C-alpha atoms as a printed R data frame, in Angstrom:
    type eleno elety resid chain resno       x       y       z
1   ATOM     1    CA   UNK     A     1 139.000 107.611   5.570
2   ATOM     2    CA   UNK     A     2 136.195 108.208   8.146
3   ATOM     3    CA   UNK     A     3 133.034 108.628   5.442
4   ATOM     4    CA   UNK     A     4 130.027 108.835   8.096
5   ATOM     5    CA   UNK     A     5 128.033 107.576   6.119
6   ATOM     6    CA   UNK     A     6 125.998 106.571   9.015
7   ATOM     7    CA   UNK     A     7 125.709 109.847   9.592
8   ATOM     8    CA   UNK     A     8 125.053 110.850   6.441
9   ATOM     9    CA   UNK     A     9 121.773 108.598   5.985
10  ATOM    10    CA   UNK     A    10 121.212 109.926   9.060
11  ATOM    11    CA   UNK     A    11 120.973 113.588   7.065
12  ATOM    12    CA   UNK     A    12 119.707 112.242   3.724
13  ATOM    13    CA   UNK     A    13 115.798 112.819   3.489
14  ATOM    14    CA   UNK     A    14 116.513 116.703   4.910
15  ATOM    15    CA   UNK     A    15 118.927 117.420   2.500
16  ATOM    16    CA   UNK     A    16 116.288 116.976  -0.503
17  ATOM    17    CA   UNK     A    17 113.653 118.113   0.694
18  ATOM    18    CA   UNK     A    18 114.529 121.230   2.667
19  ATOM    19    CA   UNK     A    19 113.933 124.244   0.522
20  ATOM    20    CA   UNK     A    20 116.668 124.624  -2.446
21  ATOM    21    CA   UNK     A    21 118.155 127.627  -4.019
22  ATOM    22    CA   UNK     A    22 116.244 128.182  -7.328
23  ATOM    23    CA   UNK     A    23 118.055 128.090 -10.476
24  ATOM    24    CA   UNK     A    24 120.178 130.846 -11.556
25  ATOM    25    CA   UNK     A    25 118.718 133.582 -13.238
26  ATOM    26    CA   UNK     A    26 119.555 137.101 -13.820
27  ATOM    27    CA   UNK     A    27 117.863 137.819 -10.832
28  ATOM    28    CA   UNK     A    28 118.853 135.245  -8.520
29  ATOM    29    CA   UNK     A    29 122.769 134.006  -7.561
30  ATOM    30    CA   UNK     A    30 124.007 130.656  -8.948
31  ATOM    31    CA   UNK     A    31 122.778 127.924  -6.232
32  ATOM    32    CA   UNK     A    32 126.186 125.743  -6.274
33  ATOM    33    CA   UNK     A    33 127.842 128.384  -5.837
34  ATOM    34    CA   UNK     A    34 125.508 129.664  -3.328
35  ATOM    35    CA   UNK     A    35 126.131 125.893  -1.802
36  ATOM    36    CA   UNK     A    36 129.635 126.511  -1.614
37  ATOM    37    CA   UNK     A    37 129.658 129.892   0.171
38  ATOM    38    CA   UNK     A    38 127.359 128.165   2.567
39  ATOM    39    CA   UNK     A    39 129.943 124.815   3.385
40  ATOM    40    CA   UNK     A    40 132.503 128.136   3.778
41  ATOM    41    CA   UNK     A    41 130.652 129.775   6.005
42  ATOM    42    CA   UNK     A    42 128.446 128.119   7.739
43  ATOM    43    CA   UNK     A    43 129.952 125.259   8.193
44  ATOM    44    CA   UNK     A    44 133.801 126.505   8.421
45  ATOM    45    CA   UNK     A    45 135.407 124.917   6.063
46  ATOM    46    CA   UNK     A    46 138.362 127.044   4.542
47  ATOM    47    CA   UNK     A    47 137.618 126.367   0.818
48  ATOM    48    CA   UNK     A    48 135.213 124.443  -1.185
49  ATOM    49    CA   UNK     A    49 134.782 123.468  -5.036
50  ATOM    50    CA   UNK     A    50 133.029 122.026  -6.853
51  ATOM    51    CA   UNK     A    51 132.418 120.724 -10.853
52  ATOM    52    CA   UNK     A    52 128.899 120.575 -13.018
53  ATOM    53    CA   UNK     A    53 128.808 118.420 -16.394
54  ATOM    54    CA   UNK     A    54 125.635 118.786 -18.202
55  ATOM    55    CA   UNK     A    55 123.528 116.629 -20.266
56  ATOM    56    CA   UNK     A    56 125.614 118.086 -23.487
57  ATOM    57    CA   UNK     A    57 128.897 117.033 -21.490
58  ATOM    58    CA   UNK     A    58 129.762 120.979 -20.987
59  ATOM    59    CA   UNK     A    59 131.564 121.496 -17.710
60  ATOM    60    CA   UNK     A    60 131.614 124.394 -15.107
61  ATOM    61    CA   UNK     A    61 134.077 124.672 -12.210
62  ATOM    62    CA   UNK     A    62 133.140 126.783  -8.885
63  ATOM    63    CA   UNK     A    63 135.358 127.389  -6.449
64  ATOM    64    CA   UNK     A    64 135.096 129.852  -3.087
65  ATOM    65    CA   UNK     A    65 137.520 130.339   0.013
66  ATOM    66    CA   UNK     A    66 140.928 130.308   0.460
67  ATOM    67    CA   UNK     A    67 143.293 126.847  -0.351
68  ATOM    68    CA   UNK     A    68 145.605 127.415   2.048
69  ATOM    69    CA   UNK     A    69 144.841 129.110   5.323
70  ATOM    70    CA   UNK     A    70 148.550 130.009   6.318
71  ATOM    71    CA   UNK     A    71 149.031 131.801   2.544
72  ATOM    72    CA   UNK     A    72 145.301 132.914   1.562
73  ATOM    73    CA   UNK     A    73 146.134 131.396  -1.598
74  ATOM    74    CA   UNK     A    74 142.983 130.890  -3.583
75  ATOM    75    CA   UNK     A    75 141.600 127.110  -4.483
76  ATOM    76    CA   UNK     A    76 142.510 126.062  -7.440
77  ATOM    77    CA   UNK     A    77 139.878 125.092 -10.034
78  ATOM    78    CA   UNK     A    78 139.309 121.917 -10.303
79  ATOM    79    CA   UNK     A    79 142.108 120.884  -8.015
80  ATOM    80    CA   UNK     A    80 142.840 117.325  -6.479
81  ATOM    81    CA   UNK     A    81 141.381 116.568  -3.370
82  ATOM    82    CA   UNK     A    82 141.557 112.794  -1.429
83  ATOM    83    CA   UNK     A    83 137.727 111.673  -2.115
84  ATOM    84    CA   UNK     A    84 137.617 109.363   0.705
85  ATOM    85    CA   UNK     A    85 134.923 106.670   0.244
86  ATOM    86    CA   UNK     A    86 133.716 107.485  -3.134
87  ATOM    87    CA   UNK     A    87 136.783 104.922  -3.684
88  ATOM    88    CA   UNK     A    88 134.216 102.468  -3.106
89  ATOM    89    CA   UNK     A    89 132.363 103.172  -6.033
90  ATOM    90    CA   UNK     A    90 135.399 102.836  -7.791
91  ATOM    91    CA   UNK     A    91 136.008  99.061  -5.679
92  ATOM    92    CA   UNK     A    92 132.336  97.730  -6.391
93  ATOM    93    CA   UNK     A    93 133.061  98.585 -10.311
94  ATOM    94    CA   UNK     A    94 136.117  96.240 -10.581
95  ATOM    95    CA   UNK     A    95 134.212  93.534  -8.653
96  ATOM    96    CA   UNK     A    96 131.528  93.517 -10.923
97  ATOM    97    CA   UNK     A    97 133.541  93.039 -13.662
98  ATOM    98    CA   UNK     A    98 134.711  90.374 -12.654
99  ATOM    99    CA   UNK     A    99 131.722  89.315 -11.947
100 ATOM   100    CA   UNK     A   100 131.013  89.739 -15.589
101 ATOM   101    CA   UNK     A   101 134.198  87.733 -16.428
102 ATOM   102    CA   UNK     A   102 132.866  84.844 -14.456
103 ATOM   103    CA   UNK     A   103 135.803  85.504 -11.966
104 ATOM   104    CA   UNK     A   104 133.861  86.183  -9.435
105 ATOM   105    CA   UNK     A   105 129.819  85.252  -7.901
106 ATOM   106    CA   UNK     A   106 128.178  87.729  -6.300
107 ATOM   107    CA   UNK     A   107 126.838  84.914  -4.063
108 ATOM   108    CA   UNK     A   108 130.271  83.418  -3.375
109 ATOM   109    CA   UNK     A   109 131.050  83.759  -0.485
110 ATOM   110    CA   UNK     A   110 134.436  85.388   0.557
111 ATOM   111    CA   UNK     A   111 135.212  81.886   2.303
112 ATOM   112    CA   UNK     A   112 135.761  80.910  -1.051
113 ATOM   113    CA   UNK     A   113 138.296  83.337  -2.142
114 ATOM   114    CA   UNK     A   114 139.549  84.167   1.118
115 ATOM   115    CA   UNK     A   115 139.842  80.803   2.731
116 ATOM   116    CA   UNK     A   116 140.257  81.274   6.933
117 ATOM   117    CA   UNK     A   117 140.903  84.781   6.801
118 ATOM   118    CA   UNK     A   118 137.808  85.953   8.095
119 ATOM   119    CA   UNK     A   119 136.822  84.940  11.142
120 ATOM   120    CA   UNK     A   120 135.253  86.763  14.650
121 ATOM   121    CA   UNK     A   121 132.822  87.400  17.153
122 ATOM   122    CA   UNK     A   122 130.352  86.049  15.200
123 ATOM   123    CA   UNK     A   123 131.281  86.400  12.282
124 ATOM   124    CA   UNK     A   124 132.230  83.625   9.341
125 ATOM   125    CA   UNK     A   125 133.092  84.107   6.237
126 ATOM   126    CA   UNK     A   126 131.115  80.926   4.718
127 ATOM   127    CA   UNK     A   127 128.589  83.288   5.667
128 ATOM   128    CA   UNK     A   128 128.870  86.194   4.021
129 ATOM   129    CA   UNK     A   129 128.636  86.996   0.251
130 ATOM   130    CA   UNK     A   130 130.164  89.371  -2.125
131 ATOM   131    CA   UNK     A   131 126.928  90.907  -2.758
132 ATOM   132    CA   UNK     A   132 126.915  91.451   0.676
133 ATOM   133    CA   UNK     A   133 130.147  93.158   1.277
134 ATOM   134    CA   UNK     A   134 129.116  95.672  -1.671
135 ATOM   135    CA   UNK     A   135 125.749  96.345  -0.255
136 ATOM   136    CA   UNK     A   136 127.189  96.703   3.855
137 ATOM   137    CA   UNK     A   137 124.403  94.293   4.363
138 ATOM   138    CA   UNK     A   138 127.191  91.499   5.806
139 ATOM   139    CA   UNK     A   139 127.187  93.022   9.454
140 ATOM   140    CA   UNK     A   140 130.504  92.852   9.642
141 ATOM   141    CA   UNK     A   141 131.733  96.038  12.444
142 ATOM   142    CA   UNK     A   142 134.056  98.873  10.881
143 ATOM   143    CA   UNK     A   143 137.639  99.739  12.435
144 ATOM   144    CA   UNK     A   144 137.488 103.255  10.933
145 ATOM   145    CA   UNK     A   145 138.031 105.051  14.310
146 ATOM   146    CA   UNK     A   146 140.426 103.019  15.470
147 ATOM   147    CA   UNK     A   147 142.840 104.425  13.050
148 ATOM   148    CA   UNK     A   148 142.502 107.803  11.963
149 ATOM   149    CA   UNK     A   149 145.383 108.555  14.661
150 ATOM   150    CA   UNK     A   150 147.628 106.053  12.427
151 ATOM   151    CA   UNK     A   151 146.126 108.232   9.153
152 ATOM   152    CA   UNK     A   152 147.192 111.850  10.966
153 ATOM   153    CA   UNK     A   153 150.239 110.105  11.835
154 ATOM   154    CA   UNK     A   154 151.808 108.721   8.570
155 ATOM   155    CA   UNK     A   155 151.304 105.131   9.842
156 ATOM   156    CA   UNK     A   156 151.392 102.439   6.898
157 ATOM   157    CA   UNK     A   157 148.802 100.587   7.814
158 ATOM   158    CA   UNK     A   158 148.278  97.052   5.531
159 ATOM   159    CA   UNK     A   159 144.778  96.051   4.357
160 ATOM   160    CA   UNK     A   160 145.386  92.504   6.425
161 ATOM   161    CA   UNK     A   161 146.545  94.638   9.598
162 ATOM   162    CA   UNK     A   162 143.178  96.504   9.699
163 ATOM   163    CA   UNK     A   163 141.003  93.666   8.342
164 ATOM   164    CA   UNK     A   164 142.804  92.245  12.064
165 ATOM   165    CA   UNK     A   165 141.272  95.637  14.307
166 ATOM   166    CA   UNK     A   166 138.077  94.960  12.613
167 ATOM   167    CA   UNK     A   167 137.346  91.693  13.291
168 ATOM   168    CA   UNK     A   168 138.629  92.371  17.596
169 ATOM   169    CA   UNK     A   169 134.984  93.880  17.080
170 ATOM   170    CA   UNK     A   170 131.856  92.034  18.069
171 ATOM   171    CA   UNK     A   171 129.345  91.313  14.519
172 ATOM   172    CA   UNK     A   172 126.775  94.031  14.204
173 ATOM   173    CA   UNK     A   173 124.147  91.784  13.054
174 ATOM   174    CA   UNK     A   174 124.217  88.378  11.349
175 ATOM   175    CA   UNK     A   175 124.548  88.203   7.428
176 ATOM   176    CA   UNK     A   176 121.787  89.227   4.916
177 ATOM   177    CA   UNK     A   177 119.714  89.562   8.666
178 ATOM   178    CA   UNK     A   178 115.410  91.053   6.901
179 ATOM   179    CA   UNK     A   179 116.023  94.875   7.192
180 ATOM   180    CA   UNK     A   180 119.433  95.547   8.658
181 ATOM   181    CA   UNK     A   181 122.131  97.846   6.788
182 ATOM   182    CA   UNK     A   182 125.080  99.352   8.444
183 ATOM   183    CA   UNK     A   183 127.935 100.866   6.991
184 ATOM   184    CA   UNK     A   184 131.580  99.163   7.448
185 ATOM   185    CA   UNK     A   185 134.971  99.959   5.642
186 ATOM   186    CA   UNK     A   186 135.756  96.084   6.454
187 ATOM   187    CA   UNK     A   187 133.124  95.100   3.787
188 ATOM   188    CA   UNK     A   188 135.685  96.839   1.170
189 ATOM   189    CA   UNK     A   189 139.033  95.886   2.148
190 ATOM   190    CA   UNK     A   190 137.642  92.612   1.624
191 ATOM   191    CA   UNK     A   191 136.195  93.182  -1.782
192 ATOM   192    CA   UNK     A   192 139.795  94.229  -2.464
193 ATOM   193    CA   UNK     A   193 141.183  91.450  -1.272
194 ATOM   194    CA   UNK     A   194 139.807  89.670  -3.379
195 ATOM   195    CA   UNK     A   195 140.128  90.718  -5.936
196 ATOM   196    CA   UNK     A   196 143.928  90.822  -5.665
197 ATOM   197    CA   UNK     A   197 143.526  86.942  -4.875
198 ATOM   198    CA   UNK     A   198 141.364  86.151  -8.195
199 ATOM   199    CA   UNK     A   199 143.595  88.317 -10.170
200 ATOM   200    CA   UNK     A   200 147.081  87.794  -9.591
201 ATOM   201    CA   UNK     A   201 147.818  91.120  -9.384
202 ATOM   202    CA   UNK     A   202 148.413  94.654  -7.252
203 ATOM   203    CA   UNK     A   203 144.553  96.380  -6.264
204 ATOM   204    CA   UNK     A   204 145.321  99.772  -7.933
205 ATOM   205    CA   UNK     A   205 147.205  98.445 -10.694
206 ATOM   206    CA   UNK     A   206 143.180  96.247 -11.133
207 ATOM   207    CA   UNK     A   207 141.339 100.134 -10.916
208 ATOM   208    CA   UNK     A   208 144.163 102.037 -12.905
209 ATOM   209    CA   UNK     A   209 143.714  99.280 -15.686
210 ATOM   210    CA   UNK     A   210 140.339  98.574 -15.452
211 ATOM   211    CA   UNK     A   211 138.562 102.315 -14.564
212 ATOM   212    CA   UNK     A   212 140.841 105.053 -14.561
213 ATOM   213    CA   UNK     A   213 142.649 104.294 -18.282
214 ATOM   214    CA   UNK     A   214 139.226 102.489 -19.634
215 ATOM   215    CA   UNK     A   215 137.370 105.775 -18.068
216 ATOM   216    CA   UNK     A   216 140.320 108.601 -19.197
217 ATOM   217    CA   UNK     A   217 140.615 110.293 -16.055
218 ATOM   218    CA   UNK     A   218 143.731 112.216 -16.317
219 ATOM   219    CA   UNK     A   219 144.003 113.699 -12.547
220 ATOM   220    CA   UNK     A   220 142.882 110.161 -10.923
221 ATOM   221    CA   UNK     A   221 145.118 107.623  -9.025
222 ATOM   222    CA   UNK     A   222 145.719 104.930  -6.259
223 ATOM   223    CA   UNK     A   223 148.321 106.457  -4.327
224 ATOM   224    CA   UNK     A   224 151.928 104.315  -3.469
225 ATOM   225    CA   UNK     A   225 152.304 102.604  -0.089
226 ATOM   226    CA   UNK     A   226 153.599 105.089   2.075
227 ATOM   227    CA   UNK     A   227 152.727 108.223  -0.380
228 ATOM   228    CA   UNK     A   228 151.317 111.331   1.573
229 ATOM   229    CA   UNK     A   229 151.250 114.048  -0.111
230 ATOM   230    CA   UNK     A   230 149.136 114.823  -3.320
231 ATOM   231    CA   UNK     A   231 150.868 114.905  -6.736
232 ATOM   232    CA   UNK     A   232 149.093 117.620  -8.374
233 ATOM   233    CA   UNK     A   233 147.798 120.852  -7.941
234 ATOM   234    CA   UNK     A   234 145.231 120.928  -4.523
235 ATOM   235    CA   UNK     A   235 143.515 122.806  -2.102
236 ATOM   236    CA   UNK     A   236 144.897 122.105   1.255
237 ATOM   237    CA   UNK     A   237 143.187 119.511   3.480
238 ATOM   238    CA   UNK     A   238 141.551 120.662   7.214
239 ATOM   239    CA   UNK     A   239 140.321 118.803  10.194
240 ATOM   240    CA   UNK     A   240 138.870 120.639  12.981
241 ATOM   241    CA   UNK     A   241 140.252 119.962  16.292
242 ATOM   242    CA   UNK     A   242 138.749 120.098  19.799
243 ATOM   243    CA   UNK     A   243 139.384 123.530  21.177
244 ATOM   244    CA   UNK     A   244 141.215 124.887  18.623
245 ATOM   245    CA   UNK     A   245 141.326 125.836  15.396
246 ATOM   246    CA   UNK     A   246 141.861 123.527  11.901
247 ATOM   247    CA   UNK     A   247 144.485 121.179  11.347
248 ATOM   248    CA   UNK     A   248 146.299 121.329   8.429
249 ATOM   249    CA   UNK     A   249 146.203 117.125   7.064
250 ATOM   250    CA   UNK     A   250 146.573 117.498   4.084
251 ATOM   251    CA   UNK     A   251 149.864 115.148   4.302
252 ATOM   252    CA   UNK     A   252 148.838 111.999   5.324
253 ATOM   253    CA   UNK     A   253 149.220 107.982   4.637
254 ATOM   254    CA   UNK     A   254 145.772 107.097   3.521
255 ATOM   255    CA   UNK     A   255 146.796 103.030   2.941
256 ATOM   256    CA   UNK     A   256 144.380 102.347   6.298
257 ATOM   257    CA   UNK     A   257 141.803 103.609   3.951
258 ATOM   258    CA   UNK     A   258 143.015 100.957   1.045
259 ATOM   259    CA   UNK     A   259 140.120 100.067  -1.176
260 ATOM   260    CA   UNK     A   260 137.499 101.556   0.912
261 ATOM   261    CA   UNK     A   261 138.693 105.192   0.733
262 ATOM   262    CA   UNK     A   262 142.984 105.676  -0.539
263 ATOM   263    CA   UNK     A   263 141.961 107.319  -3.749
264 ATOM   264    CA   UNK     A   264 142.821 110.938  -5.092
265 ATOM   265    CA   UNK     A   265 140.381 112.694  -8.144
266 ATOM   266    CA   UNK     A   266 139.228 116.057  -9.271
267 ATOM   267    CA   UNK     A   267 135.761 117.085  -9.227
268 ATOM   268    CA   UNK     A   268 135.640 117.015 -12.870
269 ATOM   269    CA   UNK     A   269 137.182 113.747 -13.203
270 ATOM   270    CA   UNK     A   270 134.295 112.016 -10.862
271 ATOM   271    CA   UNK     A   271 131.769 114.109 -12.968
272 ATOM   272    CA   UNK     A   272 133.612 111.275 -15.981
273 ATOM   273    CA   UNK     A   273 133.452 108.561 -13.715
274 ATOM   274    CA   UNK     A   274 130.038 108.684 -12.482
275 ATOM   275    CA   UNK     A   275 128.663 108.982 -16.048
276 ATOM   276    CA   UNK     A   276 130.591 106.860 -18.016
277 ATOM   277    CA   UNK     A   277 129.261 104.392 -14.965
278 ATOM   278    CA   UNK     A   278 125.540 104.978 -15.686
279 ATOM   279    CA   UNK     A   279 126.272 104.847 -19.393
280 ATOM   280    CA   UNK     A   280 127.107 101.504 -19.551
281 ATOM   281    CA   UNK     A   281 130.771 101.895 -20.652
282 ATOM   282    CA   UNK     A   282 132.411 100.228 -17.212
283 ATOM   283    CA   UNK     A   283 130.025  97.706 -16.957
284 ATOM   284    CA   UNK     A   284 127.808  95.249 -18.773
285 ATOM   285    CA   UNK     A   285 123.571  95.565 -18.261
286 ATOM   286    CA   UNK     A   286 123.436  92.498 -16.083
287 ATOM   287    CA   UNK     A   287 126.041  94.177 -14.037
288 ATOM   288    CA   UNK     A   288 124.798  97.694 -13.818
289 ATOM   289    CA   UNK     A   289 121.834  96.530 -12.947
290 ATOM   290    CA   UNK     A   290 123.063  94.428  -9.800
291 ATOM   291    CA   UNK     A   291 124.889  97.052  -8.637
292 ATOM   292    CA   UNK     A   292 121.660  99.552  -8.941
293 ATOM   293    CA   UNK     A   293 119.379  96.788  -7.036
294 ATOM   294    CA   UNK     A   294 118.985  98.606  -3.465
295 ATOM   295    CA   UNK     A   295 118.102  97.879  -0.457
296 ATOM   296    CA   UNK     A   296 116.101 100.517   1.938
297 ATOM   297    CA   UNK     A   297 118.997 101.964   4.693
298 ATOM   298    CA   UNK     A   298 116.868 103.287   6.935
299 ATOM   299    CA   UNK     A   299 113.227 102.400   8.268
300 ATOM   300    CA   UNK     A   300 110.339 104.598   7.020
301 ATOM   301    CA   UNK     A   301 112.526 106.058   4.196
302 ATOM   302    CA   UNK     A   302 112.048 104.449   1.043
303 ATOM   303    CA   UNK     A   303 113.787 106.750  -0.959
304 ATOM   304    CA   UNK     A   304 116.870 106.845   0.446
305 ATOM   305    CA   UNK     A   305 118.293 102.819  -0.581
306 ATOM   306    CA   UNK     A   306 122.157 101.483  -1.435
307 ATOM   307    CA   UNK     A   307 122.933  99.824  -4.247
308 ATOM   308    CA   UNK     A   308 125.976  98.287  -4.961
309 ATOM   309    CA   UNK     A   309 128.658 101.055  -4.216
310 ATOM   310    CA   UNK     A   310 126.228 103.620  -4.938
311 ATOM   311    CA   UNK     A   311 123.287 105.276  -2.957
312 ATOM   312    CA   UNK     A   312 119.825 106.850  -4.807
313 ATOM   313    CA   UNK     A   313 119.901 110.228  -3.910
314 ATOM   314    CA   UNK     A   314 116.287 111.607  -4.539
315 ATOM   315    CA   UNK     A   315 115.968 114.912  -6.214
316 ATOM   316    CA   UNK     A   316 113.888 118.395  -5.187
317 ATOM   317    CA   UNK     A   317 112.786 118.156  -9.005
318 ATOM   318    CA   UNK     A   318 111.103 116.257 -11.410
319 ATOM   319    CA   UNK     A   319 111.739 115.320 -15.049
320 ATOM   320    CA   UNK     A   320 109.415 116.652 -18.250
321 ATOM   321    CA   UNK     A   321 106.867 113.922 -16.972
322 ATOM   322    CA   UNK     A   322 106.175 115.108 -13.830
323 ATOM   323    CA   UNK     A   323 107.921 112.171 -12.154
324 ATOM   324    CA   UNK     A   324 110.443 112.802  -9.162
325 ATOM   325    CA   UNK     A   325 114.336 112.655 -10.427
326 ATOM   326    CA   UNK     A   326 116.753 110.029  -8.873
327 ATOM   327    CA   UNK     A   327 120.312 110.529  -8.690
328 ATOM   328    CA   UNK     A   328 122.872 107.619  -8.266
329 ATOM   329    CA   UNK     A   329 125.983 108.939  -5.566
330 ATOM   330    CA   UNK     A   330 128.134 107.928  -3.450
331 ATOM   331    CA   UNK     A   331 129.960 110.381  -0.656
332 ATOM   332    CA   UNK     A   332 133.237 110.166   1.101
333 ATOM   333    CA   UNK     A   333 135.328 111.768   4.281
334 ATOM   334    CA   UNK     A   334 139.002 111.727   5.068
335 ATOM   335    CA   UNK     A   335 141.044 113.654   7.418
336 ATOM   336    CA   UNK     A   336 141.231 117.310   4.888
337 ATOM   337    CA   UNK     A   337 138.655 116.585   2.631
338 ATOM   338    CA   UNK     A   338 134.905 116.108   2.001
339 ATOM   339    CA   UNK     A   339 133.299 115.051  -1.087
340 ATOM   340    CA   UNK     A   340 129.750 114.012  -2.489
341 ATOM   341    CA   UNK     A   341 129.694 112.939  -6.432
342 ATOM   342    CA   UNK     A   342 126.233 111.718  -8.204
343 ATOM   343    CA   UNK     A   343 124.955 111.096 -11.983
344 ATOM   344    CA   UNK     A   344 121.504 110.969 -13.266
345 ATOM   345    CA   UNK     A   345 120.640 108.253 -15.797
346 ATOM   346    CA   UNK     A   346 120.671 111.450 -18.275
347 ATOM   347    CA   UNK     A   347 124.546 112.073 -18.417
348 ATOM   348    CA   UNK     A   348 124.593 115.063 -15.946
349 ATOM   349    CA   UNK     A   349 127.074 114.311 -13.084
350 ATOM   350    CA   UNK     A   350 128.684 117.039 -10.160
351 ATOM   351    CA   UNK     A   351 131.446 116.729  -7.645
352 ATOM   352    CA   UNK     A   352 131.355 119.176  -4.565
353 ATOM   353    CA   UNK     A   353 133.891 118.764  -1.844
354 ATOM   354    CA   UNK     A   354 134.971 121.051   1.103
355 ATOM   355    CA   UNK     A   355 138.776 120.996   2.401
356 ATOM   356    CA   UNK     A   356 137.913 120.468   6.025
357 ATOM   357    CA   UNK     A   357 136.766 116.673   7.337
358 ATOM   358    CA   UNK     A   358 132.891 116.969   7.444
359 ATOM   359    CA   UNK     A   359 131.488 115.985  10.963
360 ATOM   360    CA   UNK     A   360 128.299 117.408  11.543
361 ATOM   361    CA   UNK     A   361 124.816 116.687  10.200
362 ATOM   362    CA   UNK     A   362 124.569 120.085   8.687
363 ATOM   363    CA   UNK     A   363 127.913 119.346   6.771
364 ATOM   364    CA   UNK     A   364 126.208 116.602   5.196
365 ATOM   365    CA   UNK     A   365 123.185 118.409   4.044
366 ATOM   366    CA   UNK     A   366 124.899 121.598   2.734
367 ATOM   367    CA   UNK     A   367 127.206 119.174   0.800
368 ATOM   368    CA   UNK     A   368 124.222 116.857  -0.691
369 ATOM   369    CA   UNK     A   369 122.453 120.066  -1.364
370 ATOM   370    CA   UNK     A   370 125.035 121.942  -3.643
371 ATOM   371    CA   UNK     A   371 125.213 118.888  -5.683
372 ATOM   372    CA   UNK     A   372 121.425 118.610  -5.747
373 ATOM   373    CA   UNK     A   373 120.951 121.469  -6.820
374 ATOM   374    CA   UNK     A   374 123.449 121.349  -9.729
375 ATOM   375    CA   UNK     A   375 121.486 118.255 -11.257
376 ATOM   376    CA   UNK     A   376 118.308 120.281 -11.324
377 ATOM   377    CA   UNK     A   377 119.556 123.131 -13.141
């Protein structure tokens, strides 16, 4: 579940401004394939895979490395992977659909929907809004480091249990404090609980009905309670253990991640999802505009901003008018896998996954550059 968006934010600027591979020509290698090979050779991922969707909807898939270190089996083309915090974009869409239906207000307090639930050290649900949850401006502390062992040992943790763990920590800052931004999966636990309270239905069912079915995603799902295996063909996922080789952690219980990072998908399904989202097929225009209204993630870095469940990702290429191009993205890390997904307003989309939990800024940079190179072709 450890998304490491704080680590990701530190790497964003260098990732997109560093020298990019040139577009593929008869004399030059494919930059996407180059990027995947870098993830394997430099970042020591056993395997890597990607899918690229151009503006006309044509799809190209890539793989490199091995899908299983023990058997040396190939990485399955467009195999299923755990997408970690890319789940947050799905969650934000569900919340914003309910906003469009008038059932949730972005400026509603958490207390309105979950009375008495959010109390802690300098924490009060009366002072936190739904918008702040989705934009990581609530100041709520994270719980990720506290539950990694539970995830690896396949222990079930309910959303309420995960929330209790988070609320043992002190607030990061006051909700909505000027120029403050702090990534926390706790925000999305609460978003999921609000969805359940408002709809009266399990969160996973709402994601399936409102997003997966509506978008026609055939290989995307929210794991059932206690489900530890990946359902369809997939590469094995690994975690680098200190002083040892990579550990196979494919079979885990992602329950602690829940609405913040439990989903499974494929790179091509993620491209379909992001293209549908930016194309206005999942949200009405007011809610899509709200999603794309951003705050700055870091001081002195105006190019990287956080919307509601998505972030801006400047690209190292220009459009036909010479203007800097921007993609909308999210990334995710969970034991076994690291994924980056992004799309542009003109219908292009790209997603890439490494089969090793991300643990360095370098790996973040390489993963993002792989996606950026695909969107700039």
